[in-house]
BASE-237231 format. One line per 2 residues: their letters; for each residue x, y, z of C-alpha. Coordinates in nm, 2 decimals, always signed. Example, Ala and Ser with C-alpha at 12.3 -4.5 7.8 and 13.67 -1.06 7.14 Angstrom:
BEGIN
AS	+1.23 -0.45 +0.78 ~ +1.37 -0.11 +0.71
This chain:
BEGIN
ML	+1.45 +1.23 -1.04 ~ +1.49 +1.00 -1.40
SR	+1.80 +0.83 -1.26 ~ +1.94 +0.51 -1.31
PF	+1.80 +0.36 -0.94 ~ +1.46 +0.55 -0.99
VA	+1.39 +0.39 -1.34 ~ +1.52 +0.04 -1.21
LY	+1.31 +0.08 -0.90 ~ +0.98 +0.20 -1.09
VA	+1.01 -0.09 -1.36 ~ +1.07 -0.35 -1.10
VF	+0.77 -0.24 -0.92 ~ +0.56 -0.21 -1.15
VA	+0.60 -0.56 -1.32 ~ +0.60 -0.72 -0.98
TM	+0.31 -0.56 -0.86 ~ +0.15 -0.65 -1.20
GI	+0.21 -0.97 -1.17 ~ +0.09 -0.97 -0.76
SM	-0.24 -0.82 -0.88 ~ -0.32 -1.06 -1.12
VS	-0.38 -1.32 -0.85 ~ -0.52 -1.12 -0.62
PL	-0.89 -1.09 -0.70 ~ -0.91 -1.48 -0.84
LP	-0.77 -1.64 -0.55 ~ -1.13 -1.62 -0.33
VY	-1.27 -1.77 -0.66 ~ -1.02 -2.06 -0.67
AE	-1.05 -2.14 -0.34 ~ -1.39 -2.10 -0.33
QL	-1.38 -2.40 -0.64 ~ -1.15 -2.59 -0.42
GA	-1.38 -2.57 -0.10 ~ -1.36 -2.24 +0.07
NG	-1.59 -2.04 +0.25 ~ -1.67 -1.73 +0.50
IW	-1.36 -1.64 +0.67 ~ -1.19 -1.91 +0.43
LG	-1.21 -1.68 +0.17 ~ -1.14 -1.37 +0.35
LT	-0.81 -1.53 +0.48 ~ -0.73 -1.65 +0.11
FS	-0.70 -1.31 +0.02 ~ -0.53 -1.13 +0.33
AF	-0.30 -1.43 +0.49 ~ +0.00 -1.26 +0.35
AV	-0.07 -0.98 +0.58 ~ +0.00 -1.17 +0.90
VQ	+0.34 -1.24 +0.78 ~ +0.36 -0.89 +0.65
AI	+0.28 -0.76 +0.99 ~ +0.55 -0.97 +1.16
FG	+0.88 -0.91 +0.93 ~ +0.74 -0.58 +0.81
PI	+0.92 -0.38 +1.07 ~ +1.19 -0.65 +1.07
VG	+1.28 -0.61 +0.78 ~ +1.24 -0.23 +0.74
RL	+1.46 -0.18 +1.06 ~ +1.73 -0.40 +0.90
SD	+1.69 -0.20 +0.55 ~ +1.82 +0.09 +0.74
RY	+2.12 -0.13 +0.85 ~ +2.23 -0.27 +0.51
PR	+2.21 -0.23 +0.18 ~ +1.82 -0.22 +0.04
KP	+1.90 -0.38 -0.27 ~ +1.93 -0.77 -0.14
FV	+1.60 -0.74 +0.02 ~ +1.44 -0.63 -0.30
IA	+1.57 -0.90 -0.51 ~ +1.47 -1.20 -0.22
GL	+1.12 -1.03 -0.16 ~ +1.08 -1.08 -0.57
LI	+1.19 -1.41 -0.55 ~ +1.00 -1.54 -0.27
YM	+0.68 -1.45 -0.50 ~ +0.77 -1.60 -0.78
IA	+0.79 -1.91 -0.59 ~ +0.48 -1.85 -0.41
AL	+0.36 -1.82 -0.73 ~ +0.45 -2.16 -0.88
GY	+0.30 -2.31 -0.55 ~ -0.05 -2.23 -0.64
LT	-0.03 -2.47 -0.96 ~ +0.06 -2.74 -0.70
AG	-0.22 -2.67 -0.42 ~ -0.48 -2.95 -0.40
SF	-0.62 -2.79 -0.14 ~ -0.78 -2.41 +0.00
IQ	-0.56 -2.48 +0.29 ~ -0.24 -2.52 +0.09
VI	-0.33 -2.19 -0.11 ~ -0.36 -2.00 +0.20
SF	-0.02 -2.11 +0.30 ~ +0.15 -2.01 +0.01
RS	+0.00 -1.69 +0.02 ~ +0.15 -1.64 +0.36
FS	+0.44 -1.71 +0.26 ~ +0.42 -1.43 -0.03
GI	+0.40 -1.20 +0.28 ~ +0.73 -1.22 +0.35
GT	+0.80 -1.09 -0.03 ~ +0.60 -0.83 +0.05
SM	+0.75 -0.68 +0.33 ~ +1.08 -0.72 +0.13
IF	+0.99 -0.54 -0.18 ~ +0.71 -0.28 -0.11
SV	+0.85 -0.12 +0.19 ~ +1.22 -0.13 +0.12
AR	+1.17 +0.00 -0.22 ~ +1.02 +0.32 -0.10
AY	+1.27 +0.37 +0.17 ~ +1.56 +0.36 -0.11
VG	+1.33 +0.62 -0.30 ~ +1.29 +0.81 +0.02
DM	+1.69 +0.85 +0.08 ~ +1.70 +1.00 -0.28
TP	+1.42 +1.25 -0.27 ~ +1.51 +1.62 -0.21
RG	+1.33 +1.83 +0.05 ~ +1.02 +2.00 -0.04
HE	+0.95 +1.74 -0.32 ~ +0.82 +1.41 -0.15
GR	+0.49 +1.46 -0.28 ~ +0.63 +1.50 -0.63
WF	+0.84 +1.21 -0.64 ~ +0.62 +1.00 -0.46
GV	+0.32 +1.11 -0.68 ~ +0.55 +0.99 -0.95
FA	+0.68 +0.62 -0.84 ~ +0.32 +0.56 -0.66
TA	+0.21 +0.54 -1.03 ~ +0.42 +0.20 -1.06
DV	+0.22 +0.05 -0.77 ~ -0.12 +0.18 -0.86
IG	-0.05 +0.12 -1.24 ~ +0.08 -0.23 -1.23
FG	-0.23 -0.32 -0.97 ~ -0.47 -0.15 -1.22
TG	-0.34 -0.35 -1.52 ~ -0.27 -0.70 -1.33
PL	-0.64 -0.79 -1.27 ~ -0.77 -0.73 -1.64
FA	-0.50 -0.91 -1.80 ~ -0.56 -1.19 -1.55
GV	-0.92 -1.23 -1.64 ~ -0.83 -1.24 -2.00
IR	-0.60 -1.49 -1.95 ~ -0.82 -1.68 -1.70
QG	-1.07 -1.69 -1.93 ~ -0.89 -1.80 -2.26
LG	-0.64 -2.02 -2.03 ~ -0.78 -2.11 -1.72
FD	-0.63 -2.06 -1.37 ~ -0.30 -2.19 -1.42
AV	-0.16 -1.98 -1.67 ~ -0.23 -1.66 -1.45
FI	-0.02 -1.86 -1.18 ~ +0.25 -1.94 -1.44
AM	+0.20 -1.54 -1.58 ~ +0.27 -1.43 -1.22
AL	+0.59 -1.63 -1.18 ~ +0.74 -1.47 -1.50
MM	+0.67 -1.13 -1.39 ~ +0.85 -1.20 -1.02
GI	+1.14 -1.35 -1.24 ~ +1.15 -1.04 -1.49
SA	+1.16 -0.79 -1.19 ~ +1.38 -0.95 -0.99
LV	+1.65 -0.97 -1.31 ~ +1.55 -0.60 -1.37
VM	+1.66 -0.49 -0.98 ~ +1.96 -0.76 -1.01
LA	+2.10 -0.56 -1.30 ~ +2.01 -0.21 -1.29
LP	+2.01 -0.11 -0.95 ~ +2.33 -0.03 -0.73
RR	+2.38 -0.19 -0.45 ~ +2.43 +0.12 -0.24
QP	+2.20 +0.35 -0.27 ~ +2.25 +0.70 -0.40
MR	+2.17 +0.96 -0.11 ~ +2.03 +1.32 -0.13
ER	+2.28 +1.63 -0.04 ~ +2.16 +1.64 +0.31
HA	+2.04 +2.00 +0.49 ~ +2.26 +2.14 +0.78
SE	+2.03 +2.08 +1.06 ~ +2.03 +1.71 +0.96
PK	+2.29 +1.44 +1.13 ~ +2.54 +1.31 +0.88
DP	+2.45 +0.95 +0.98 ~ +2.13 +0.80 +0.91
VR	+1.89 +0.82 +1.22 ~ +1.79 +0.52 +1.36
VP	+1.56 +0.51 +1.71 ~ +1.38 +0.21 +1.89
FR	+1.03 +0.16 +1.76 ~ +0.86 +0.24 +2.10
SA	+1.02 +0.54 +2.05 ~ +0.92 +0.61 +1.66
LN	+0.56 +0.52 +1.79 ~ +0.60 +0.79 +2.06
DR	+0.65 +1.08 +1.75 ~ +0.29 +1.15 +1.66
LV	+0.31 +1.16 +1.29 ~ +0.49 +0.79 +1.32
LA	+0.20 +0.73 +1.51 ~ -0.02 +0.88 +1.28
LT	+0.03 +0.71 +1.00 ~ +0.06 +0.39 +1.09
IH	-0.31 +0.40 +1.27 ~ -0.38 +0.55 +0.93
MA	-0.22 +0.25 +0.72 ~ -0.40 -0.01 +0.93
LV	-0.75 +0.15 +0.92 ~ -0.75 +0.16 +0.58
SL	-0.60 -0.20 +0.50 ~ -0.89 -0.31 +0.75
SF	-1.12 -0.17 +0.52 ~ -0.98 -0.28 +0.19
GA	-0.95 -0.61 +0.37 ~ -1.33 -0.68 +0.45
SF	-1.44 -0.57 +0.15 ~ -1.21 -0.63 -0.16
SF	-1.15 -0.99 -0.04 ~ -1.53 -1.04 -0.14
LG	-1.55 -0.79 -0.43 ~ -1.46 -1.04 -0.69
LR	-1.69 -1.28 -0.54 ~ -2.02 -1.01 -0.55
LE	-1.95 -0.92 -0.94 ~ -1.95 -1.33 -1.00
DD	-2.22 -1.47 -0.81 ~ -2.42 -1.12 -0.71
IG	-2.42 -0.94 -1.08 ~ -2.33 -1.21 -1.29
VN	-2.03 -1.06 -1.51 ~ -1.76 -1.25 -1.65
PT	-1.41 -1.29 -1.56 ~ -1.29 -1.02 -1.84
LI	-1.52 -0.78 -1.71 ~ -1.46 -0.86 -1.32
GI	-1.07 -0.73 -1.43 ~ -1.18 -0.46 -1.60
AF	-1.37 -0.35 -1.28 ~ -1.08 -0.41 -1.05
ST	-0.85 -0.19 -1.29 ~ -1.06 +0.13 -1.32
QD	-1.02 +0.20 -0.92 ~ -0.60 +0.19 -0.95
LT	-0.57 +0.30 -1.31 ~ -0.74 +0.59 -1.22
AG	-0.54 +0.59 -0.91 ~ -0.26 +0.58 -1.12
FA	-0.28 +0.85 -1.35 ~ -0.38 +1.12 -1.07
QP	-0.08 +1.05 -0.84 ~ +0.15 +1.28 -1.06
LF	-0.11 +1.55 -1.02 ~ -0.19 +1.49 -0.67
GR	+0.17 +1.48 -0.55 ~ +0.23 +1.82 -0.64
LA	-0.06 +1.95 -0.45 ~ +0.06 +1.77 -0.18
DR	+0.39 +1.99 -0.21 ~ +0.17 +2.30 -0.19
FD	-0.15 +2.27 +0.03 ~ -0.19 +2.11 +0.38
RR	-0.12 +1.72 +0.35 ~ -0.30 +1.66 +0.68
NL	-0.61 +1.77 +0.53 ~ -0.54 +1.59 +0.19
VA	-0.51 +1.29 +0.40 ~ -0.85 +1.33 +0.61
LG	-1.05 +1.45 +0.25 ~ -0.92 +1.13 +0.04
VL	-1.03 +0.87 +0.37 ~ -1.36 +1.03 +0.39
GL	-1.43 +1.04 +0.05 ~ -1.30 +0.64 +0.04
GI	-1.56 +0.57 +0.29 ~ -1.83 +0.71 +0.10
ML	-1.74 +0.52 -0.21 ~ -1.70 +0.19 +0.01
FA	-2.04 +0.23 +0.12 ~ -2.18 +0.32 -0.19
LG	-2.02 -0.06 -0.34 ~ -2.31 -0.22 -0.06
LV	-2.56 -0.04 -0.20 ~ -2.53 -0.05 -0.62
TS	-2.66 -0.31 -0.80 ~ -2.57 -0.27 -1.16
YL	-2.22 -0.35 -1.28 ~ -2.20 +0.02 -1.43
MV	-2.25 +0.15 -1.13 ~ -2.02 -0.05 -0.96
VV	-1.73 +0.09 -1.22 ~ -1.82 +0.48 -1.16
VL	-1.79 +0.39 -0.79 ~ -1.48 +0.25 -0.82
FL	-1.34 +0.54 -1.07 ~ -1.41 +0.78 -0.79
MG	-1.25 +0.54 -0.53 ~ -0.96 +0.56 -0.74
AM	-0.92 +0.96 -0.74 ~ -1.01 +0.98 -0.38
TS	-0.70 +0.69 -0.29 ~ -0.47 +0.87 -0.49
LS	-0.52 +1.18 -0.30 ~ -0.49 +1.03 +0.07
QV	-0.19 +0.81 -0.07 ~ +0.01 +1.05 -0.22
AA	-0.03 +1.28 +0.07 ~ +0.05 +1.01 +0.33
SA	+0.34 +0.90 +0.13 ~ +0.51 +1.27 +0.11
IQ	+0.43 +1.28 +0.52 ~ +0.63 +0.90 +0.55
VV	+0.96 +1.07 +0.38 ~ +0.88 +1.34 +0.64
AG	+0.90 +1.14 +0.91 ~ +1.11 +0.90 +0.82
RR	+1.37 +1.19 +0.83 ~ +1.36 +1.17 +1.19
VG	+1.35 +0.82 +1.31 ~ +1.48 +0.57 +1.01
MG	+1.31 +0.59 +0.69 ~ +1.29 +0.17 +0.65
TV	+1.14 +0.19 +1.02 ~ +0.87 +0.45 +0.93
LG	+0.79 +0.23 +0.61 ~ +0.86 -0.10 +0.82
LG	+0.59 +0.00 +1.10 ~ +0.32 +0.10 +0.79
SA	+0.40 -0.23 +0.64 ~ +0.29 -0.36 +1.03
GN	-0.01 -0.15 +1.03 ~ -0.09 -0.26 +0.70
GI	-0.12 -0.63 +0.74 ~ -0.30 -0.60 +1.09
GI	-0.57 -0.43 +0.90 ~ -0.60 -0.68 +0.62
VV	-0.60 -0.99 +0.85 ~ -0.86 -0.81 +1.09
GS	-1.07 -0.63 +0.80 ~ -1.05 -0.98 +0.64
VI	-1.18 -1.17 +0.92 ~ -1.45 -0.96 +1.03
GG	-1.56 -0.94 +0.65 ~ -1.58 -1.30 +0.62
VL	-1.80 -1.25 +0.97 ~ -2.04 -1.02 +0.84
VN	-2.09 -1.19 +0.51 ~ -2.17 -1.53 +0.68
MS	-2.38 -1.34 +0.89 ~ -2.56 -1.08 +0.66
GI	-2.46 -1.12 +0.29 ~ -2.17 -0.98 +0.06
PA	-2.31 -0.59 +0.12 ~ -2.27 -0.58 +0.48
AF	-1.89 -0.56 +0.45 ~ -1.87 -0.31 +0.24
FF	-2.12 -0.09 +0.48 ~ -1.85 -0.18 +0.73
SG	-1.56 -0.08 +0.55 ~ -1.72 +0.22 +0.47
IG	-1.73 +0.31 +0.83 ~ -1.48 +0.21 +0.96
IA	-1.23 +0.39 +0.70 ~ -1.43 +0.73 +0.74
IG	-1.33 +0.70 +1.12 ~ -0.98 +0.72 +1.05
AP	-1.03 +1.09 +0.91 ~ -1.07 +1.25 +1.22
IF	-0.83 +1.04 +1.42 ~ -0.56 +1.15 +1.17
LS	-0.64 +1.50 +1.18 ~ -0.66 +1.46 +1.56
LT	-0.30 +1.30 +1.63 ~ -0.12 +1.55 +1.36
KG	-0.28 +1.85 +1.50 ~ +0.01 +2.10 +1.56
VA	+0.27 +1.86 +1.42 ~ +0.49 +1.98 +1.06
TS	+0.42 +1.76 +0.82 ~ +0.69 +1.90 +0.60
EV	+1.01 +1.98 +0.64 ~ +1.00 +2.34 +0.52
LF	+0.78 +2.44 +0.80 ~ +0.98 +2.21 +1.06
DL	+1.28 +2.44 +0.95 ~ +1.10 +2.72 +1.03
AQ	+0.98 +2.64 +1.37 ~ +1.33 +2.48 +1.49
SE	+1.49 +2.85 +1.38 ~ +1.21 +3.00 +1.65
AP	+1.20 +2.72 +1.94 ~ +1.45 +2.51 +2.12
AP	+1.53 +2.16 +1.91 ~ +1.28 +1.88 +2.00
VR	+1.39 +1.53 +2.17 ~ +1.43 +1.34 +1.91
GS	+1.14 +1.04 +1.90 ~ +0.96 +1.25 +2.18
NS	+0.61 +1.33 +2.15 ~ +0.64 +1.71 +2.12
LP	+0.71 +1.86 +1.76 ~ +0.71 +2.16 +1.63
AE	+0.37 +2.30 +1.54 ~ +0.28 +2.39 +1.16
SG	+0.24 +2.76 +1.09 ~ +0.00 +2.86 +0.80
TA	-0.22 +2.63 +0.60 ~ +0.02 +2.50 +0.34
GG	+0.17 +2.14 +0.41 ~ +0.47 +2.15 +0.16
S	+0.66 +2.40 -0.03
């Protein structure tokens, strides 16, 4: 696992996510000072997702055909330009424009980096590998808001944007120098085709596993887009805490999720991944609903701590399933469709959240989010019923039944309750 490409991508993604998360909770506050309100505040947080929804599948598909390294570097440089652009913004419309531009970078960085790692991951160890790799995302997102709060309180908004740009530049340099242009591939199983699989998007979505993962990403993102767009404002305006404490609150969830990822990754290789995803999603729904009820800073931190654990449980199991699906229809294709689902969910959620906040106040956005994400559990279980989420079970089913038509709606059923090796 601790190969040069894995470590290089881990460091790059960690630094990138840290830089990105430094500005995410601050942009709605920054835009509010420039005159934004309601739906505009939601779009300030989520405008990047409109572009991500369009570019995600395209970039993912291209990264299955061409080397992945240039996509990651380009994405980091785009984010660096966007960070510097915030320094020149004189209106909230300009802030939203640069946030939208950064969506191209998001499409190139995260899906492609995960597809690169997916190419190297041994069969039966998807949960373990992504349990470790996902800590780069989660801990990066967790530490970013904490540093941003301290920097903003001491040096102001401009210093946060400068720090973000430096993070992106450093990360791009790491990838350029340390990551091989051609990704090393794991040893292929005898039942797998020699060349990487590539199927059209429509055929990929006919695979119930891919469809379930895409809908799962969309619903999770819808719920977070509707609520986390306003968490910073709720803490600052409703509860009255300072920027440093806001950073600590945002960091609590991500740091908890990051430290729990390796543990849950091993669980995802041993137990039914479907049930782990559903359990995590239900727990997230309860915690999001609770954020609309609690009125003290301490209780907010406790709820976010529990959310971190539930996020880790559902995310690592879903990531392991993505790798399995990616080997059937194309790694970049699956992750690109997930990126599109993520983008659509964030946009729709932030708009609905903005409408609800204008009509009923900030807590309403959290109530909607909790219900919305909880609905995802039965949908995911229904779509994946009888579908193998581990290649060990997939191989067993293939040995007992005729091979399915690739991209069809019928996939080998799971036997037993285990979701992995």
